[in-house]
C-alpha positions in Angstrom: 21.0 60.6 -47.3 19.2 57.5 -46.3 17.5 57.4 -42.9 18.7 54.7 -40.5 16.4 51.8 -40.1 15.9 51.0 -36.4 16.7 47.4 -35.5 14.0 45.4 -33.7 14.6 45.1 -30.0 14.5 41.5 -28.9 11.7 40.6 -26.5 13.1 39.4 -23.2 11.1 36.5 -21.8 11.1 35.7 -18.2 12.7 32.3 -17.3 10.0 29.6 -16.9 11.3 28.8 -13.5 11.6 32.4 -12.2 10.4 32.5 -8.6 9.8 28.8 -8.5 11.6 26.2 -6.3 12.8 23.5 -8.6 14.7 20.3 -8.0 13.8 17.2 -6.0 10.4 17.3 -4.3 10.3 16.3 -0.7 8.4 13.2 0.5 5.6 13.8 3.0 6.3 13.1 6.7 4.0 10.8 8.6 2.4 13.7 10.4 1.7 15.5 7.1 0.1 12.3 5.7 -2.1 12.1 8.8 -3.0 15.8 8.6 -4.1 15.6 5.0 -6.0 12.3 5.4 -8.0 13.7 8.4 -8.9 16.8 6.5 -10.2 14.9 3.5 -12.2 12.6 5.8 -13.8 15.5 7.7 -14.6 17.2 4.4 -16.2 14.0 3.0 -14.1 14.2 -0.1 -14.2 10.5 -1.0 -12.5 10.8 -4.4 -9.6 12.7 -3.1 -9.2 10.5 -0.1 -9.1 7.4 -2.3 -6.7 9.1 -4.6 -4.4 10.2 -1.8 -4.3 6.9 0.0 -3.7 5.0 -3.3 -1.0 7.4 -4.3 0.8 6.7 -1.1 0.4 2.9 -1.1 1.0 2.3 -4.8 4.1 4.6 -5.2 3.2 5.0 -8.8 4.2 7.8 -11.1 1.4 10.3 -11.7 0.9 9.2 -15.3 0.3 5.6 -14.1 -1.9 6.5 -11.1 -4.4 8.6 -13.1 -4.7 5.8 -15.7 -5.7 3.1 -13.2 -8.9 1.3 -14.1 -11.4 -0.3 -11.7 -10.2 -3.8 -12.8 -6.6 -2.9 -11.6 -7.7 -2.7 -8.0 -11.0 -4.6 -7.8 -12.0 -8.2 -8.4 -15.3 -10.0 -7.7 -16.9 -6.9 -6.2 -14.1 -6.3 -3.7 -11.0 -4.3 -3.5 -7.8 -6.3 -4.0 -5.1 -6.6 -1.4 -2.5 -6.1 -4.2 -2.5 -4.5 -7.6 -0.2 -4.9 -10.6 0.2 -2.4 -13.5 2.5 -1.9 -16.5 4.4 1.3 -16.1 4.0 3.7 -19.0 7.6 5.0 -18.7 9.4 1.6 -18.6 6.9 -0.9 -19.9 7.7 -3.1 -17.0 5.1 -4.5 -14.5 5.2 -3.3 -10.9 3.2 -4.7 -8.0 2.0 -2.7 -5.0 0.1 -3.5 -1.8 -3.2 -1.9 -1.0 -3.6 -1.4 2.7 -6.9 -1.8 4.6 -7.4 1.9 5.1 -6.9 2.5 1.4 -9.2 -0.4 0.4 -11.9 1.1 2.5 -11.6 4.5 0.9 -11.6 3.0 -2.6 -14.7 1.0 -1.7 -16.4 4.2 -0.4 -15.5 6.1 -3.6 -16.7 3.3 -5.9 -20.0 3.0 -4.0 -20.6 6.7 -4.5 -20.0 6.9 -8.3 -21.0 3.3 -9.1 -18.0 2.8 -11.5 -17.9 -0.6 -13.3 -15.1 -2.7 -14.6 -13.4 -1.4 -17.7 -13.8 2.2 -16.5 -11.1 4.5 -15.1 -10.9 4.6 -11.4 -10.6 8.4 -11.3 -12.6 9.8 -14.3 -12.2 13.4 -15.3 -15.0 15.8 -14.8 -14.2 17.2 -18.3 -16.0 15.5 -21.1 -13.0 15.7 -23.4 -10.8 13.6 -21.0 -11.6 10.0 -19.9 -9.6 10.3 -16.7 -7.8 12.8 -14.5 -4.9 14.4 -16.3 -1.4 14.6 -14.7 -1.9 18.3 -14.6 -5.2 18.1 -12.8 -3.5 15.6 -10.4 -0.7 18.0 -9.8 -3.1 20.8 -8.9 -4.9 18.4 -6.5 -1.6 17.5 -4.8 -0.7 21.2 -4.3 -4.1 21.8 -2.7 -3.6 18.9 -0.3 -0.1 20.2 0.7 -1.4 23.7 1.2 -4.3 22.4 3.4 -1.7 21.0 5.7 0.1 24.3 6.0 3.1 23.3 3.9 5.0 25.1 1.2 3.4 23.7 -1.9 6.4 24.7 -4.0 8.5 22.2 -2.2 6.2 19.3 -3.0 4.7 17.7 -6.1 3.2 14.5 -7.5 6.6 12.9 -7.1 6.3 13.6 -3.3 3.5 11.1 -3.2 5.5 8.5 -5.0 8.5 8.9 -2.7 6.6 9.2 0.7 6.2 5.5 1.5 9.5 4.5 -0.2 11.3 7.0 2.0 9.6 5.7 5.2 10.6 2.1 4.2 14.2 3.1 3.6 14.4 4.9 6.9 13.2 1.8 8.7 15.1 -0.9 6.8 18.0 0.8 5.1 17.4 -1.7 2.3 17.9 0.3 -0.9 17.4 -2.6 -3.3 14.0 -3.4 -1.8 13.0 0.3 -2.3 14.1 0.2 -5.9 12.0 -2.9 -6.5 9.0 -1.3 -4.9 9.4 1.8 -7.1 9.8 -0.5 -10.2 13.3 0.7 -11.0 15.7 -1.5 -13.0 19.1 0.1 -12.4 21.0 -0.6 -9.3 23.5 2.1 -10.4 21.2 5.0 -9.8 22.7 8.2 -8.3 20.9 7.7 -5.0 22.1 4.1 -4.9 25.7 5.2 -5.2 25.3 7.9 -2.5 23.6 5.3 -0.2 26.6 3.0 -0.5 28.7 5.8 0.9 26.5 6.6 3.7 24.2 4.6 6.1 22.0 7.6 6.8 18.4 7.6 5.4 19.2 11.1 3.8 21.1 9.2 1.1 17.8 8.4 -0.4 17.1 12.0 -1.2 19.2 11.9 -4.4 16.9 10.9 -7.3 17.5 8.2 -9.8 18.0 9.4 -13.3 15.4 6.8 -14.4 12.8 7.8 -11.8 11.3 11.1 -13.2 
């Protein structure tokens, strides 16, 4: 009589998102922006302050923000009032304004590290990488959020991209202007459809399928 051969028991893997809050990340409120900015200033963290301010002003995706070069924001030894970059995701150019406070923080950062044209604005501290990775940037954002006493699981790198856009939409209600600022092509994005049905700023919270 042959002995029964035991069948292998399949290994159950925990879902990747178990215990995590997934979905659309919240934009920062003005008071949160102020709180994070003040902490970075008091701690003398010039790189993080420049990165934070530029992330808010530029409204760039994380992959575009970390790849910025000195030439993208500086000309003739001074920080530009505006910058223009080609988006990695869409291949389309997008322009952004650099506010005075952000220009000052970028100038302070460049003065500290003495970066030249042709170099990445936010170089990585790891020799194998020329600039900050999106993963490193994500960890930095979570640290900022936690320092302000917020739930870091509710925020992410996309929160930085949406913060100023959300403020502009609350003020103007002009959805098309926000789309242009974010470098979006489609006017038929889900949040555009919801906005047409509602005049409240909360309509902006639904994310465009092309804005990930």
